[in-house]
C-alpha positions as a Markdown table, in Angstrom:
| # | Residue | x | y | z |
|---|---|---|---|---|
| 1 | Met | 71.2 | 141.4 | 127.2 |
| 2 | Thr | 71.4 | 144.3 | 124.8 |
| 3 | Ser | 71.4 | 144.4 | 121.1 |
| 4 | Arg | 75.2 | 144.9 | 121.0 |
| 5 | Arg | 75.9 | 142.0 | 123.3 |
| 6 | Leu | 74.2 | 139.6 | 120.9 |
| 7 | Leu | 77.1 | 140.1 | 118.5 |
| 8 | Ile | 79.9 | 139.9 | 121.0 |
| 9 | Pro | 82.1 | 136.8 | 120.2 |
| 10 | Leu | 81.5 | 134.0 | 122.7 |
| 11 | Phe | 84.9 | 134.2 | 124.3 |
| 12 | Leu | 86.4 | 136.6 | 126.8 |
| 13 | Leu | 89.7 | 138.4 | 126.6 |
| 14 | Ala | 91.2 | 137.3 | 129.8 |
| 15 | Gly | 93.6 | 139.8 | 131.6 |
| 16 | Thr | 97.1 | 138.6 | 132.1 |
| 17 | Ala | 98.3 | 137.9 | 135.5 |
| 18 | Gly | 101.4 | 139.2 | 136.9 |
| 19 | Gly | 102.5 | 142.6 | 138.5 |
| 20 | Ala | 105.1 | 145.2 | 138.6 |
| 21 | Phe | 108.0 | 142.8 | 139.4 |
| 22 | Ala | 110.6 | 145.5 | 139.0 |
| 23 | Gln | 110.7 | 149.2 | 138.7 |
| 24 | Thr | 112.2 | 151.1 | 135.8 |
| 25 | Ala | 115.1 | 152.3 | 137.9 |
| 26 | Arg | 115.9 | 148.8 | 139.0 |
| 27 | Thr | 115.9 | 147.5 | 135.3 |
| 28 | Thr | 118.2 | 150.2 | 134.1 |
| 29 | Asp | 120.4 | 149.6 | 137.0 |
| 30 | Gln | 120.7 | 146.0 | 135.8 |
| 31 | Leu | 121.8 | 147.3 | 132.4 |
| 32 | Ser | 124.4 | 149.6 | 134.0 |
| 33 | Leu | 125.9 | 146.5 | 135.8 |
| 34 | Arg | 126.3 | 144.7 | 132.5 |
| 35 | Phe | 128.2 | 147.7 | 131.0 |
| 36 | Ala | 129.9 | 149.2 | 134.0 |
| 37 | Asp | 131.7 | 151.8 | 132.0 |
| 38 | Gly | 128.5 | 153.2 | 130.4 |
| 39 | Ile | 129.5 | 152.1 | 126.9 |
| 40 | Val | 127.6 | 149.4 | 125.2 |
| 41 | Ala | 129.3 | 149.5 | 121.7 |
| 42 | Ile | 131.4 | 151.5 | 119.4 |
| 43 | Val | 130.1 | 151.5 | 115.8 |
| 44 | Glu | 132.4 | 153.3 | 113.3 |
| 45 | Asp | 133.1 | 156.6 | 115.0 |
| 46 | Gln | 130.0 | 156.6 | 117.2 |
| 47 | Val | 129.6 | 155.4 | 120.7 |
| 48 | Ile | 126.3 | 153.7 | 121.9 |
| 49 | Thr | 125.8 | 154.2 | 125.6 |
| 50 | Val | 123.7 | 152.7 | 128.3 |
| 51 | Asp | 121.6 | 155.8 | 128.2 |
| 52 | Asp | 120.8 | 155.3 | 124.5 |
| 53 | Val | 119.6 | 151.8 | 125.3 |
| 54 | Arg | 117.6 | 153.0 | 128.3 |
| 55 | His | 115.8 | 155.6 | 126.2 |
| 56 | Glu | 114.8 | 153.0 | 123.6 |
| 57 | Ile | 113.5 | 150.4 | 126.0 |
| 58 | Ser | 111.8 | 152.6 | 128.6 |
| 59 | Ala | 108.5 | 152.6 | 126.7 |
| 60 | Phe | 108.2 | 148.8 | 126.7 |
| 61 | Leu | 109.0 | 148.2 | 130.4 |
| 62 | Pro | 105.4 | 148.8 | 131.9 |
| 63 | Gln | 103.9 | 146.3 | 129.6 |
| 64 | Met | 106.6 | 143.7 | 130.2 |
| 65 | Glu | 106.1 | 144.1 | 134.0 |
| 66 | Arg | 102.4 | 143.7 | 133.6 |
| 67 | Glu | 102.7 | 140.5 | 131.4 |
| 68 | Ala | 105.5 | 138.7 | 133.3 |
| 69 | His | 104.3 | 135.8 | 135.6 |
| 70 | Ser | 107.6 | 135.8 | 137.7 |
| 71 | Gln | 110.6 | 137.9 | 138.4 |
| 72 | Ala | 112.7 | 135.3 | 136.5 |
| 73 | Glu | 110.5 | 135.5 | 133.4 |
| 74 | Phe | 110.7 | 139.4 | 133.5 |
| 75 | Asp | 114.5 | 139.3 | 133.8 |
| 76 | Gln | 114.9 | 137.0 | 131.0 |
| 77 | Lys | 112.7 | 139.1 | 128.6 |
| 78 | Leu | 114.4 | 142.3 | 129.8 |
| 79 | Glu | 117.8 | 141.0 | 128.9 |
| 80 | Ala | 116.5 | 139.7 | 125.5 |
| 81 | Leu | 115.0 | 143.2 | 124.8 |
| 82 | Gln | 118.3 | 144.9 | 125.9 |
| 83 | Asp | 120.3 | 142.7 | 123.5 |
| 84 | Ser | 117.9 | 143.2 | 120.5 |
| 85 | Thr | 117.9 | 147.0 | 121.1 |
| 86 | Ile | 121.6 | 147.1 | 121.2 |
| 87 | Gln | 121.8 | 145.3 | 117.9 |
| 88 | Asp | 119.1 | 147.6 | 116.4 |
| 89 | Leu | 121.1 | 150.6 | 117.5 |
| 90 | Ile | 124.3 | 149.2 | 115.9 |
| 91 | Asp | 122.4 | 148.5 | 112.7 |
| 92 | Arg | 121.0 | 152.0 | 112.7 |
| 93 | Val | 124.4 | 153.6 | 112.7 |
| 94 | Leu | 125.6 | 151.2 | 109.9 |
| 95 | Ile | 122.5 | 151.9 | 107.8 |
| 96 | Ile | 122.9 | 155.6 | 108.1 |
| 97 | Lys | 126.5 | 155.4 | 107.1 |
| 98 | Glu | 125.4 | 153.5 | 104.1 |
| 99 | Phe | 123.2 | 156.5 | 103.1 |
| 100 | Thr | 125.8 | 159.2 | 103.8 |
| 101 | Lys | 128.6 | 157.5 | 101.9 |
| 102 | Asp | 126.6 | 158.0 | 98.7 |
| 103 | Asp | 127.1 | 161.6 | 97.5 |
| 104 | Lys | 124.0 | 161.4 | 95.3 |
| 105 | Lys | 121.7 | 160.9 | 98.3 |
| 106 | His | 120.5 | 164.0 | 100.1 |
| 107 | Ile | 117.6 | 164.7 | 102.5 |
| 108 | Pro | 116.1 | 168.1 | 101.7 |
| 109 | Glu | 115.8 | 170.5 | 104.6 |
| 110 | Ala | 112.1 | 170.9 | 103.9 |
| 111 | Tyr | 111.6 | 167.1 | 104.6 |
| 112 | Val | 113.2 | 167.5 | 108.0 |
| 113 | Asp | 111.2 | 170.7 | 108.7 |
| 114 | Thr | 108.0 | 168.8 | 107.9 |
| 115 | Glu | 108.8 | 165.8 | 110.0 |
| 116 | Ile | 109.8 | 168.0 | 113.0 |
| 117 | Ala | 106.5 | 169.8 | 112.6 |
| 118 | Glu | 104.6 | 166.5 | 112.6 |
| 119 | Arg | 106.4 | 165.2 | 115.7 |
| 120 | Leu | 105.8 | 168.5 | 117.6 |
| 121 | Asn | 102.0 | 168.1 | 116.8 |
| 122 | Asp | 101.8 | 164.4 | 117.5 |
| 123 | Gln | 104.1 | 164.0 | 120.5 |
| 124 | Phe | 104.0 | 167.5 | 122.2 |
| 125 | Asp | 100.5 | 168.9 | 121.1 |
| 126 | Asn | 102.4 | 171.8 | 119.4 |
| 127 | Asp | 103.6 | 172.9 | 122.9 |
| 128 | Arg | 107.1 | 174.1 | 122.6 |
| 129 | Ser | 107.6 | 174.1 | 126.4 |
| 130 | Lys | 106.9 | 170.4 | 126.5 |
| 131 | Phe | 109.3 | 169.8 | 123.6 |
| 132 | Leu | 112.1 | 171.8 | 125.3 |
| 133 | Ala | 111.5 | 169.9 | 128.6 |
| 134 | Tyr | 111.8 | 166.6 | 126.7 |
| 135 | Leu | 115.1 | 167.7 | 125.2 |
| 136 | Arg | 116.4 | 168.8 | 128.6 |
| 137 | Ala | 115.5 | 165.4 | 130.0 |
| 138 | Arg | 117.4 | 163.7 | 127.4 |
| 139 | Gly | 120.4 | 166.1 | 127.5 |
| 140 | Lys | 119.8 | 167.1 | 123.9 |
| 141 | Thr | 119.8 | 170.3 | 122.0 |
| 142 | Ile | 117.5 | 171.4 | 119.2 |
| 143 | Lys | 120.4 | 170.9 | 116.8 |
| 144 | Asp | 120.8 | 167.3 | 118.2 |
| 145 | Phe | 117.1 | 166.7 | 117.7 |
| 146 | Arg | 117.2 | 167.9 | 114.1 |
| 147 | Lys | 120.1 | 165.6 | 113.4 |
| 148 | Glu | 118.3 | 162.7 | 114.9 |
| 149 | Val | 115.2 | 163.4 | 112.8 |
| 150 | Ala | 117.3 | 163.7 | 109.6 |
| 151 | Glu | 119.0 | 160.4 | 110.5 |
| 152 | Asp | 115.6 | 158.7 | 111.1 |
| 153 | Ile | 114.6 | 159.7 | 107.6 |
| 154 | Met | 117.8 | 158.3 | 106.1 |
| 155 | Tyr | 117.4 | 155.1 | 108.0 |
| 156 | Gln | 113.7 | 154.7 | 106.8 |
| 157 | Tyr | 114.8 | 155.5 | 103.2 |
| 158 | Glu | 117.5 | 152.8 | 103.2 |
| 159 | Ile | 115.1 | 150.2 | 104.7 |
| 160 | Gln | 112.4 | 150.9 | 102.1 |
| 161 | Glu | 114.9 | 150.8 | 99.2 |
| 162 | Gln | 116.0 | 147.4 | 100.3 |
| 163 | Arg | 112.4 | 146.2 | 100.5 |
| 164 | Lys | 111.6 | 147.6 | 97.1 |
| 165 | Ser | 114.6 | 145.9 | 95.6 |
| 166 | Glu | 112.9 | 142.5 | 95.8 |
| 167 | Gly | 111.4 | 141.1 | 92.6 |
| 168 | Thr | 107.9 | 139.9 | 92.2 |
| 169 | Val | 106.8 | 136.5 | 93.3 |
| 170 | Ser | 106.3 | 133.9 | 90.6 |
| 171 | Pro | 103.0 | 132.2 | 90.0 |
| 172 | Val | 104.8 | 128.9 | 90.5 |
| 173 | Arg | 106.0 | 129.8 | 94.0 |
| 174 | Ile | 102.4 | 131.1 | 94.9 |
| 175 | Glu | 100.9 | 127.8 | 93.7 |
| 176 | Gln | 103.6 | 125.7 | 95.5 |
| 177 | Tyr | 103.0 | 127.7 | 98.8 |
| 178 | Tyr | 99.2 | 127.1 | 98.4 |
| 179 | Lys | 99.7 | 123.3 | 97.9 |
| 180 | Glu | 101.9 | 123.0 | 100.9 |
| 181 | Asn | 99.8 | 125.2 | 103.3 |
| 182 | Lys | 96.3 | 124.5 | 102.3 |
| 183 | Asp | 95.2 | 124.2 | 105.9 |
| 184 | Gln | 96.3 | 127.9 | 106.4 |
| 185 | Phe | 93.4 | 128.9 | 104.1 |
| 186 | Tyr | 90.5 | 127.0 | 105.9 |
| 187 | Gln | 87.7 | 129.4 | 106.5 |
| 188 | Glu | 84.7 | 128.9 | 108.8 |
| 189 | Asp | 81.1 | 129.5 | 107.8 |
| 190 | Ser | 80.8 | 133.3 | 107.8 |
| 191 | Ile | 78.2 | 135.8 | 106.8 |
| 192 | His | 78.4 | 139.5 | 106.0 |
| 193 | Met | 75.3 | 140.5 | 108.0 |
| 194 | Arg | 73.0 | 143.4 | 108.3 |
| 195 | Leu | 70.2 | 143.7 | 110.8 |
| 196 | Val | 67.1 | 145.7 | 111.7 |
| 197 | Gln | 66.3 | 145.8 | 115.4 |
| 198 | Leu | 62.9 | 147.0 | 116.5 |
| 199 | Thr | 62.6 | 147.7 | 120.3 |
| 200 | His | 59.8 | 148.4 | 122.7 |
| 201 | Asn | 60.7 | 152.1 | 123.0 |
| 202 | Asn | 57.2 | 153.2 | 122.5 |
| 203 | Gly | 55.6 | 150.6 | 124.5 |
| 204 | Asp | 54.9 | 148.4 | 121.4 |
| 205 | Ser | 54.0 | 144.8 | 122.1 |
| 206 | Asp | 55.9 | 141.9 | 120.5 |
| 207 | Asp | 52.9 | 141.4 | 118.2 |
| 208 | Ala | 53.1 | 145.1 | 117.0 |
| 209 | Leu | 56.8 | 144.8 | 116.5 |
| 210 | Ile | 56.4 | 141.5 | 114.5 |
| 211 | Gly | 53.8 | 143.3 | 112.3 |
| 212 | Lys | 56.2 | 146.1 | 111.7 |
| 213 | Ala | 59.0 | 143.6 | 110.9 |
| 214 | Asn | 56.7 | 141.8 | 108.4 |
| 215 | Ser | 56.0 | 145.2 | 106.8 |
| 216 | Ile | 59.8 | 145.7 | 106.4 |
| 217 | Leu | 60.1 | 142.2 | 104.9 |
| 218 | Ser | 57.3 | 143.0 | 102.4 |
| 219 | Arg | 59.1 | 146.1 | 101.2 |
| 220 | Leu | 62.4 | 144.2 | 101.0 |
| 221 | Gly | 60.6 | 141.6 | 98.8 |
| 222 | Asn | 59.3 | 144.4 | 96.5 |
| 223 | Gly | 62.9 | 145.4 | 95.7 |
| 224 | Glu | 63.9 | 147.9 | 98.3 |
| 225 | Lys | 67.4 | 147.7 | 99.7 |
| 226 | Phe | 67.8 | 146.2 | 103.1 |
| 227 | Gly | 70.5 | 148.8 | 104.1 |
| 228 | Asp | 68.0 | 151.6 | 103.3 |
| 229 | Leu | 65.3 | 149.9 | 105.3 |
| 230 | Ala | 67.7 | 149.5 | 108.3 |
| 231 | Lys | 68.5 | 153.3 | 108.1 |
| 232 | Glu | 64.8 | 154.0 | 108.2 |
| 233 | Phe | 63.6 | 151.7 | 110.9 |
| 234 | Ser | 66.3 | 150.1 | 113.0 |
| 235 | Asp | 67.0 | 151.0 | 116.5 |
| 236 | Asp | 70.5 | 149.5 | 116.7 |
| 237 | Ser | 73.8 | 151.3 | 117.0 |
| 238 | Arg | 74.7 | 150.8 | 113.3 |
| 239 | Arg | 71.5 | 152.3 | 111.9 |
| 240 | Ser | 73.4 | 155.0 | 110.2 |
| 241 | Lys | 75.5 | 152.3 | 108.5 |
| 242 | Gly | 72.5 | 150.5 | 107.1 |
| 243 | Gly | 72.6 | 148.0 | 110.0 |
| 244 | Asp | 75.9 | 146.6 | 108.7 |
| 245 | Trp | 77.7 | 144.4 | 111.2 |
| 246 | Gly | 80.4 | 143.1 | 108.9 |
| 247 | Trp | 81.5 | 139.5 | 108.7 |
| 248 | Gln | 80.3 | 137.2 | 111.4 |
| 249 | Lys | 81.3 | 133.6 | 112.1 |
| 250 | Arg | 78.6 | 131.1 | 113.3 |
| 251 | Thr | 80.4 | 131.1 | 116.7 |
| 252 | Asp | 80.2 | 134.9 | 116.9 |
| 253 | Leu | 76.4 | 134.7 | 117.4 |
| 254 | Leu | 74.1 | 133.2 | 119.9 |
| 255 | Pro | 72.2 | 130.2 | 118.7 |
| 256 | Glu | 68.9 | 132.0 | 118.5 |
| 257 | Phe | 70.4 | 134.3 | 115.8 |
| 258 | Ser | 73.0 | 131.9 | 114.1 |
| 259 | Glu | 70.6 | 129.0 | 113.4 |
| 260 | Pro | 68.2 | 130.9 | 111.2 |
| 261 | Leu | 70.8 | 133.2 | 109.8 |
| 262 | Phe | 73.1 | 130.4 | 108.5 |
| 263 | Ala | 70.3 | 128.5 | 106.9 |
| 264 | Leu | 70.0 | 131.3 | 104.4 |
| 265 | Lys | 71.6 | 132.2 | 101.1 |
| 266 | Lys | 73.1 | 135.5 | 99.9 |
| 267 | Gly | 70.3 | 138.2 | 99.6 |
| 268 | Glu | 67.9 | 136.4 | 102.0 |
| 269 | Ala | 66.6 | 137.6 | 105.3 |
| 270 | Thr | 65.3 | 135.8 | 108.4 |
| 271 | Ser | 61.7 | 135.9 | 109.6 |
| 272 | Pro | 61.2 | 138.2 | 112.6 |
| 273 | Ile | 63.2 | 136.9 | 115.6 |
| 274 | Val | 61.6 | 137.8 | 119.0 |
| 275 | Thr | 63.9 | 138.4 | 122.0 |
| 276 | Pro | 63.5 | 140.2 | 125.3 |
| 277 | Asn | 65.2 | 143.1 | 123.6 |
| 278 | Gly | 62.8 | 143.4 | 120.8 |
| 279 | Val | 62.4 | 141.9 | 117.3 |
| 280 | Phe | 65.2 | 141.4 | 114.9 |
| 281 | Ile | 65.5 | 140.8 | 111.1 |
| 282 | Leu | 68.9 | 139.5 | 110.0 |
| 283 | Tyr | 70.0 | 139.8 | 106.4 |
| 284 | Val | 72.7 | 138.0 | 104.4 |
| 285 | Glu | 74.6 | 140.6 | 102.4 |
| 286 | Asp | 77.2 | 138.0 | 101.4 |
| 287 | Arg | 78.5 | 134.7 | 102.7 |
| 288 | Lys | 81.4 | 132.3 | 102.6 |
| 289 | Tyr | 81.0 | 128.6 | 103.3 |
| 290 | Ala | 83.3 | 126.5 | 105.4 |
| 291 | Gly | 86.2 | 124.9 | 103.6 |
| 292 | Ile | 89.6 | 125.5 | 101.9 |
| 293 | Gln | 89.5 | 128.9 | 100.0 |
| 294 | Pro | 90.2 | 128.5 | 96.3 |
| 295 | Leu | 93.6 | 129.6 | 95.1 |
| 296 | Asp | 92.3 | 132.5 | 93.1 |
| 297 | Glu | 90.7 | 134.0 | 96.3 |
| 298 | Val | 93.9 | 133.8 | 98.3 |
| 299 | Arg | 96.5 | 134.4 | 95.6 |
| 300 | Gly | 97.1 | 138.1 | 96.7 |
| 301 | Gln | 97.3 | 137.0 | 100.3 |
| 302 | Ile | 100.0 | 134.4 | 99.4 |
| 303 | Glu | 101.9 | 136.9 | 97.3 |
| 304 | His | 102.0 | 139.3 | 100.1 |
| 305 | Ile | 103.2 | 136.5 | 102.5 |
| 306 | Leu | 106.0 | 135.4 | 100.1 |
| 307 | Ser | 107.0 | 139.0 | 99.3 |
| 308 | Gln | 107.3 | 139.6 | 103.1 |
| 309 | Gln | 109.5 | 136.5 | 103.6 |
| 310 | Leu | 111.8 | 137.5 | 100.7 |
| 311 | Ser | 112.0 | 141.1 | 101.9 |
| 312 | Thr | 112.8 | 140.0 | 105.5 |
| 313 | Gln | 115.4 | 137.5 | 104.3 |
| 314 | Ala | 117.1 | 140.2 | 102.0 |
| 315 | Leu | 117.0 | 142.7 | 104.8 |
| 316 | Ala | 118.7 | 140.4 | 107.2 |
| 317 | Gln | 121.4 | 139.5 | 104.7 |
| 318 | Trp | 121.9 | 143.2 | 103.9 |
| 319 | Lys | 122.4 | 143.9 | 107.6 |
| 320 | Glu | 124.8 | 141.0 | 107.9 |
| 321 | Arg | 126.9 | 142.4 | 105.1 |
| 322 | Leu | 126.9 | 145.9 | 106.8 |
| 323 | Arg | 128.0 | 144.5 | 110.1 |
| 324 | Arg | 130.7 | 142.4 | 108.4 |
| 325 | Asp | 132.1 | 145.3 | 106.4 |
| 326 | Gly | 131.7 | 148.0 | 109.1 |
| 327 | Tyr | 133.6 | 148.5 | 112.4 |
| 328 | Val | 131.7 | 147.3 | 115.4 |
| 329 | Lys | 133.2 | 146.8 | 118.9 |
| 330 | His | 130.9 | 145.2 | 121.6 |
| 331 | Phe | 131.6 | 145.8 | 125.4 |
């Protein structure tokens, strides 16, 4: 057991069973069969094709194949993904139209230039040959790509404007949400922990390490900061951060560490803890006790939750209006 393993939460992230139940070519063939003429929808004066949908969903297929437990499950998820992607592409056209019909709105060319430069760097490592190969694979020109980038900016602008249009959440709604959802704000015992680990690197005996640990505790008692002492003495991987391991729940730690640590108050340190990996001193930087968090501690969190809910509802209603007022023909 290493010093790092002592802090690994006592649960395992199990891999998901399932395999590549279908190849990408097969999944896109299924899409072609649904829309035999290659046209998925017409929105205003723009055609959305099977190829448009393929391009949008291709990045998600490998993960879907890995996570699916059966062919039937994969096919069901694939069809749902196709349908949601088609709706997103329809909404995108309508939202961009909403931007362009306002003569006062304009995307400066410099914004487009900056976005293109960032994409070339992030997606193509500033390699123009890779970029041009990507365009050829999609059957697009540089002019098409520039138009696509400009429309992406328009789309994001309209979405952000809709989100910003929502008013602030009233204190009454925050308090009501808290009363109705108190269980949501239950917290376990947790401690913001720092540690010093002393190892047998120099052949020191346990007794020698305990003596060194007691010397560190004496300096802590004389007013020195634990983080500074950890930087000076600790052999653990977070020595440079003052032995700071952040917030730990009782269940995150092995009993030989959690029992002495959770018996302490803020600002206290354990006596030396002897393990096969050396001697440890654990320190309570801060702590939270089990129970429902007070409203004042979670007010900001609740406000964010309610703001997100309002924003999501408003966005959905706005999109519904655009669909109702626009021309959309499904195939």
